[in-house]
Kinemage of the C-alpha trace (Angstrom):
@kinemage 1
@onewidth
@group {chain A} dominant
@subgroup {mainchain}
@vectorlist {calphas} color= white
{ca met a 1} P -16.199 -10.542 3.265
{ca ala a 2} L -15.081 -8.611 6.300
{ca ile a 3} L -13.061 -5.420 5.906
{ca leu a 4} L -9.730 -5.313 7.702
{ca thr a 5} L -9.084 -2.342 9.931
{ca ile a 6} L -5.473 -1.314 9.497
{ca thr a 7} L -3.700 0.528 12.303
{ca ala a 8} L -0.828 2.532 10.835
{ca ala a 9} L 1.376 2.064 13.900
{ca asn a 10} L 1.089 -1.737 13.509
{ca met a 11} L 2.504 -1.791 9.963
{ca val a 12} L 5.905 -3.350 10.575
{ca pro a 13} L 8.066 -4.645 7.708
{ca gly a 14} L 9.533 -8.049 8.493
{ca ala a 15} L 12.447 -10.171 7.383
{ca gly a 16} L 13.173 -10.024 3.682
{ca ala a 17} L 11.028 -6.946 3.102
{ca val a 18} L 11.427 -5.420 -0.367
{ca phe a 19} L 10.828 -1.689 -0.787
{ca ala a 20} L 10.314 0.838 -3.554
{ca thr a 21} L 10.114 4.616 -3.257
{ca gly a 22} L 8.477 7.434 -5.126
{ca ile a 23} L 6.794 10.802 -4.774
{ca ala a 24} L 3.258 10.849 -3.417
{ca gly a 25} L 0.645 12.181 -5.813
{ca ala a 26} L -2.022 12.285 -3.101
{ca thr a 27} L -2.322 12.005 0.671
{ca ile a 28} L -1.366 8.430 1.591
{ca thr a 29} L -1.613 6.855 5.027
{ca gln a 30} L 0.715 4.107 6.164
{ca gly a 31} L -0.944 0.747 5.431
{ca gln a 32} L -2.889 1.819 2.338
{ca thr a 33} L -2.424 0.071 -0.997
{ca val a 34} L -0.793 2.120 -3.747
{ca tyr a 35} L -0.229 2.174 -7.502
{ca val a 36} L 2.136 4.194 -9.698
{ca asp a 37} L 0.438 6.722 -11.983
{ca ser a 38} L 2.445 6.435 -15.191
{ca thr a 39} L 1.153 9.787 -16.460
{ca thr a 40} L 2.489 11.821 -13.524
{ca asn a 41} L 5.073 9.285 -12.309
{ca thr a 42} L 3.704 9.605 -8.778
{ca val a 43} L 2.458 7.096 -6.217
{ca lys a 44} L -1.275 7.266 -5.500
{ca leu a 45} L -3.959 5.325 -3.626
{ca ala a 46} L -5.049 2.156 -5.387
{ca asp a 47} L -8.755 2.027 -6.276
{ca ala a 48} L -10.297 -1.245 -7.403
{ca asp a 49} L -13.494 0.506 -8.543
{ca ala a 50} L -11.990 3.024 -10.982
{ca thr a 51} L -9.705 1.885 -13.822
{ca ile a 52} L -7.348 -0.979 -14.558
{ca leu a 53} L -4.446 1.406 -13.892
{ca thr a 54} L -5.663 2.441 -10.420
{ca ala a 55} L -6.463 -1.161 -9.521
{ca ala a 56} L -2.899 -2.307 -10.280
{ca val a 57} L -1.568 -2.420 -6.723
{ca val a 58} L 2.231 -2.263 -6.578
{ca gly a 59} L 2.612 -2.279 -2.803
{ca ile a 60} L 1.530 -1.149 0.634
{ca ala a 61} L 2.668 2.186 2.076
{ca val a 62} L 5.032 1.847 5.041
{ca asn a 63} L 5.009 5.559 5.833
{ca ser a 64} L 2.484 8.360 5.440
{ca ala a 65} L 2.914 11.284 3.046
{ca val a 66} L 1.028 14.140 1.445
{ca ala a 67} L 1.309 15.052 -2.226
{ca thr a 68} L 4.882 15.901 -3.341
{ca gln a 69} L 6.501 14.166 -0.338
{ca pro a 70} L 8.607 10.993 -0.604
{ca ile a 71} L 6.735 7.730 -0.005
{ca thr a 72} L 8.102 4.240 0.610
{ca tyr a 73} L 6.013 1.175 -0.084
{ca gln a 74} L 6.643 -2.506 0.452
{ca thr a 75} L 6.458 -4.688 -2.650
{ca gly a 76} L 7.419 -8.057 -1.187
{ca gly a 77} L 8.438 -9.940 1.917
{ca ile a 78} L 6.736 -10.156 5.265
{ca leu a 79} L 4.610 -7.268 6.546
{ca ala a 80} L 2.858 -7.370 9.926
{ca phe a 81} L -0.566 -5.748 9.807
{ca gly a 82} L -1.470 -5.901 13.481
{ca ala a 83} L -4.660 -7.651 12.389
{ca ile a 84} L -5.367 -11.342 12.455
{ca leu a 85} L -4.731 -12.703 8.971
{ca val a 86} L -5.234 -16.332 8.003
{ca ala a 87} L -2.509 -18.138 6.045
{ca gly a 88} L -3.779 -19.250 2.646
{ca lys a 89} L -6.768 -16.898 2.667
{ca ile a 90} L -7.126 -14.478 -0.244
{ca tyr a 91} L -7.383 -10.768 0.577
{ca val a 92} L -8.349 -8.225 -2.048
{ca asn a 93} L -8.154 -4.474 -2.485
{ca ser a 94} L -11.641 -3.011 -2.417
């Protein structure tokens, strides 16, 4: 499976976008998948290879932040990636 190359500047929330906010617990770049660390109550980078907790993606970052800064992530609705995505195709966090 090919890896998508995400360009942060191309991450554009669309109609009906649903957002959540939190405090970054790590450096996060716009377009990266995130999870909420329930121990520290911070938003961190999702990691499918670590634990069930870190693999539980809650959204995609729509801005960049370093640890302790506010972060907004999209949890639903349309999000343009600036990459060619195919309707009906399954994409996974890796």
